[in-house]
N, C-alpha and C positions, 0 to 999 in steps of 0.2 A: 381373644386369643385367651383361651383358658388357661389357667395353670397347672390345673390336676390334668394326670396326661392317663389316668384312667378313667375308661369310658365304658358305659352300661353297655351292653348289646342287647337290641330288642327284633323285634319280628316284624315285619314290613305291612302294617296296617290295611287295613281296607279304605279306598278312598274315592273320590268324586272324580269320575273322566275329566269332568268338564271345567271345574273348578280346580280340581289338585288335593284338597281339605279331603284329611282322612276324618273318619268316623269310630266316637269311643274314644277310649285314651291307646296311649301305646303299651306294647305285654314285652315285660320283661326273659331276655332267656335265663338269666342269672349268671352271665357270664358277663366279665369288664375285658377290655383290652386296650391297651395304649395306641392311643389313634393320632397321635401329636408330629408335628411335621406336614407335608404337602405344602399343596397350592388350594389357594380359593377358586372358588369357581368366577363365571361374569358380575362381578359389580357385586358378590354379596357372601358371605362367609362360610359356604358349603363344600364339599369335596368329594366328586366322585370318581372312582377309576374308572369310570367309562371314557373321562373325557383326563386325567390325567394318567392314566395307561398308553393313551397314542399320541399325547403330549410326550411325556418321556421316552416311547419307540421313538418319532421322527429327532426328536432332537438327540436322542444318543446316536442314531444310526448317522445322522450330519457331523457328530462327532469325528466317531471313526471313521467316514469316508472322504471329512473334510477337515485333517486336522490343523492344517494352517490355516482355514477360517475358521471353525468349532471349536479346534479341540486345544490340544497341547501347545501347538505351534503360534499361537496367534495372542500376541499380548494385550489384545483390548477385545476379543469375544472370545473368550475361554468360556466354554459350557461344562466344560469336566466335573467341577462340582455342582455346580445344576444339578448335572444327569444323576450324580450319587444323591443329592437332595431328594430327588422323584423317585429313585429306586427303592429308600430307602423305606418311603411313605408305603410305595406299594406292597412290600413283602409285608408291610406293618398289620396291613389289608388281608394278610394270607398266613394261616397257622399251617407250617407245611408238617408238622408232630402230627395232630388231627386233619388235614387236609381240609381245612374252613375256610371258609370263603367270606368275606365280608365288602360290602360294593358303597358305600355311603355313610359319611359322617350327616348331622347335620339335617334339619329338614324344613324345606322354602315355606311350604301351605298348612299350615297348622287346621286347628279346628278352633271351636266359637270358645271352648274351655281353656288354648294356650293359643299362646304367640310365638307365631315361627320367626326363622328369618327375616322374609319376606315384609317381615310385620311394622317392623320398626327400621328407623334410619339412625347410623351411629356409626363410632368410632369400632373399632373390635375388640379392645380393650378395655368397654363397659359391659362388656357382656359376663368377667369373669363376678359381678355384681349388681347386674341389672333389676334395677327397682328390688333389692332387696331379695331376689330370688325366690319370690313368691309365688304359691303352685300356679298362677297365670303364665309366668315366665320363667320355669323349671328346665324346657327346652332349648333354651337361653343360654344360661350359666351352665346346663351341663347337657349338652349337643350328646343326642345318640349317636350308636352306631348300630345300620342297619346288615344283619346277617344275610346271606344268600338265601332267596325266594325258596330256593329247590331244600334246604334245608342246615342241617350242620356237618359232623365228619362223613367225608367221603362223598356229599352230594353231587350231582353234574353242575357242574356251570354252565351256563348261557354261552354259547358261542363265540358271537359276538367279543365278549369279556375275557375267556376264554384265549384267542388269539391274541389280541392286542396284548394282554397279561405276559404270554410267551413268548411274545415278541419282543417285548420290552426288555425280560429277564435275563432271554437268551441274547440281546447286545449286552446287558449286563456282565452276562460270565464272558465274552469276547473284553470286553474291555478292563477287567480286574483280573485276567485269569493269572496273569504273572505277578503285576502288583500286591496282589492282596488276596491271596488264590483259596482261604476258606471263606470270604465274600461272595468271589465267585463261585464256587462249587455250590455254597447254597441258592445263590442264583440259579445255579443249570438244574437242579434237586428240584424249583421249585416251578421253573418253565416250564419240565417235558411230566413233573406233578397234575398242574393247572391241564396241559395240555391234553392229558390222557383223560380227564373229566369233563370234559364239554360235552355238552348236551348236542349231538350231529344232528338231533331229529327234532326241533324245537317244536310248540302249536302258541298261539295268542302271540302276546308279545314281548318282543325280547326283553331280556331284563337291562336297563341303562341307569335309572335312575327312578326314584319315588315322587313325585308324580313322574310316570313315564312320559306324556307331554313337555317335558322339561328338557330330554332329549330322544326324539322317538324315529330312532335307528332300526331299517328294516330288513338291510338285511347283513348278513354274516360269515358267505363262503368263505368274501375275500380277506377276513379277520383270521379265517386258520389257516386262510393261504399264504399269507404274514408272518404270522404266530411258526410253522412249520416251515417256513425258508428262512427265517433267522437260528431257529434250534437247528439246520442245517449248518450251516454257516461256521455258527457255534463247535458242533460236533467235529466238521472238516480240518483235519491234519493238527486235530488237539494231543495232547499230550495224556499228561495222567489226569484221567477222569475219575468223578467223587464216587465212594463205595455206595451200590446202592441205585445205580443213575435205574431208571426203568428200558432206556434204549440207547446204545452206545455208539450202533451204527450210523453215521449219519444218511447212509441211503433209504434208509427206511423216514427219514424225514422228508428225502425229495421226492419218494414217491405220495407221501401226502401232500407235498405242498402242488405237487402237479395236478394230484384228484381234487383239490379244491377250488385250483384251478380253474379246472374243464366246468366243474359245478357250478362256478362262478360267468364262466362267458356262454355256459346252454342254459343257464339260471331265469329264475324269471328278472333281474333285475341289471342285467348284463345292459352295461353304459348307459346306463340310466342317470350315472351323476355322475362328478371327477372327483380327482381327488379332496377332499376333505374329510371331517368328522367320521358321518356317517357312510363313508367309502371309500376303502384304504386300497383300492385294487391299481390304483394310480401308482403306488408305489410298489405293491406285494409284487405286480409283474414284471415290473422293472429290476427286482430283487432276486424274482425265481430265474427272468433271462438269464442274468450273470451266473444263477447258483447252476444252472444248466450247463454254462459253456465252461464252468470249473470241473462240473462231472464228468465233460465228453460227449455232452448229448447222447448220455443212454437211451434206447431202442424201450418201448414199451412202457414210457410212462402216460400219464395221462392228457399233458400236454407237450407244447411243441415252442422252442422258441418264437419259430413263426406264427404260432396263433398265439403269443403273449403282445409279436408287436403290433398285430393285427387288430389285437383288442383296444392295445392304447389308441391305435392310428382311427380307431373307430369313434371311441369317445372324444379326441379332438376335433375329427372331423364336425362334430354334433356340436363342440364350442366352435368352430370356423362357421357353421352356418347360421347359429342364434346372432354371434356378430355382425353377418352380411344383413342382420335383419332391425340392427342399433344406431344411430346413430354415431356413438362415440368405439363402434367396433367392438365391443365387451361380449364376452363367449359366455354370459352367463345373466338372465335376468336379473335387471335390478329392482324392483319390487317384490323381491320374494323374501328371503332371508340369506345370511351366512355371505353377506356379498365378498368380503375380505379377503373373505376364507378361501374361495371357490374360484377368485381370480387370481389367488398366488398359487394353485394349486394344480389349475392351467397352464402356467406358466412354469411349473415343474416339470408336470410333465411334460411338456413341449421340445425341455430341455434331454428329459431323461430318451424322449423320442430322435432325438439327436442325436445322442452319445450311443445310441445302442444301432442304429441306423447309419449313421453319415452322412443323412441328408438335413438339410436346415429346411423340412417342408415349413415347420410353425417356427422358424425363428422372427418374423415378423408378428407375428398373431402376439407370441407370449411375453416383446416386447409392448407390444400395445395392450395388451392386458394387465402389466404391471404397470403401464403407463396410467389406466382406467383409475386400477385403486390408490395411485399416487398426485391424485388431480385432475390427468386428464379426463374430465366425469361433468356432466351437467351442474355439479355446484360448484367448482372450480377450488373443489377441499381435497387435501390429502386426508386418508383413511388409514393412514397410520399416526397416531398424537408424535410430537414434536418432529415429524419428517416434511419438510418445505416450511415456508411463512404461514399457510393455513393449513387448516388443522383442525375437527373441535376442542372446542373449550371446556364443554359442562356435559362429561358421557353421563352412561346409568349406571353410575360408579362412585360407591360411596366414599372410599378414602377417598378418591381426587377430586371431590366434590366438597368436601368435609377439612380436609388439610392441603389441598392443591391450591393451584391461580386458578379463578376463572376469566382472567384474561389471554391465555399462551402464553405469557411469561411464565417463567420456574416460579416454583415446582409442578410440573409439569409429569402424568405417567407416561414417561415417554416408552415408546416403541409398541405401547399399549392398539391392539387391531381391533377398529371400529367396524361395525358390521356394513354399515352402510343402511341405508334405508330395503323398509319392508313394506308389506302388504295390511299389517297390521297398524291400526293407530292406538297408542296411549294415548291415556289419557287420565286427567286428575293425578294426584297428589300420590309420591310413592311410600305413604305413613300419615300417620295421623297427628295433628298439631300438640296432642295432648301426651303422644311419647314422645316428643321429641325436646332434648336438653334444652332448658333455657337462654344458655348460650348461642346456641346454634341457631335460633330463629331468625336473627339479621342477617344468616348468613343464608337462610331459606330462601327471603325475599332479595337477597341480592341474584343467587342462582335464579327464580322466575324473572327477574329484573333483568337479566342477562339473556333472557330469553334462549334457549339451551337447543340444541337442534333437536326435535324429537325424531322418536324411529332408528335412532342408530345408536348398538348395544355394540357394548368391548366383548371380544372372545374371550376364553382363559389367558387370564393373566398369571405371571410369574411374580406373585407380591412378597416374593421370600418371610413367608410368617410361617411360624409355629401353628398351634394348635390353640 
């Protein structure tokens, strides 16, 4: 974690779509920003708006809607401070004065001249002076920040990122409008400005991460639906609004949310996925259903409560059909990707359907899907670290492997979601031996002797780290 808070900003380089490695050197813009704070990604020390905005939005909505379980009413699981930590970093990645957006800190794949985050195995504090910060290690000691690929001040923003950023910052306003109105007002101004800059006719790959293969999201209408819905909730019933707000009438965002919901339902990816990082329609539909009810179900909008509920049911019915082909009844294929996230998302969607419809149509399935990720699977292991007696001891996570236990006893990375099996076999060493500090080579031999579970990967983790 770099002591220096000011980071140089760079243009996104050309990179090989297969290997993810870039050609030439990075091109600086001449600007620097403070990109400290935020969370690391899964098992490395990179930071992405793509994943963080999704995490912050869901965590903040949970704390808002379940204050006794996730908010101030809980003495053991109050996420209020944690969401503020996330809000702060999202704001740092957006310069509201110049309307400039940044999307990533650090590089996962470098090139033949520069070492990248994924090339070495170390604890984060080693980065400050890694190998003397010679030219080969310059992007380890001084991690780059990447500016919006569409440009700088006032440039359009990829709609997936615009939607989920707007959603997170709209909930930020709702959370702090009484306790910290200055902070809340900046969140709301940023949310509306970002939403207005969404590119609603994207072409090619969406902007997610560099390389795109790290997080290959293809759907974006659901993100705009969620962003507009949360902006509706932020404005609905609000008192004193900040000066210069582009849109102060909550009905503006209700219309936008309904439009994008219909665009998703009638679009090419309807019900192709379920609630997870790549598709937030399972939450967006639920939120918009409630927003329409709060507004009295006005006529003339792009969708209706009935259409939203039917689309939730369509997604859940596909999961039930998938479960009927599986010995353990799981609603998502085991050997693809993000098994745990999909299982949890499916269970949440089933609970949403019960809440909205009043029917327990999917309750048994929801319990089964939760059971699948908590041990009722072919491996007999919980996919949540520390939950149950049997769980993965040796994840694809540097801090857990180098500083934690390798036998399941404390300290472990409690709460980490291990994504389960996938269809891609990982083999070889995760680092070069000549780049491993001498004192850790014995630990490497222990890790190898333990026989870590291959192909199990952790998702976004809250490491509570600075930069």
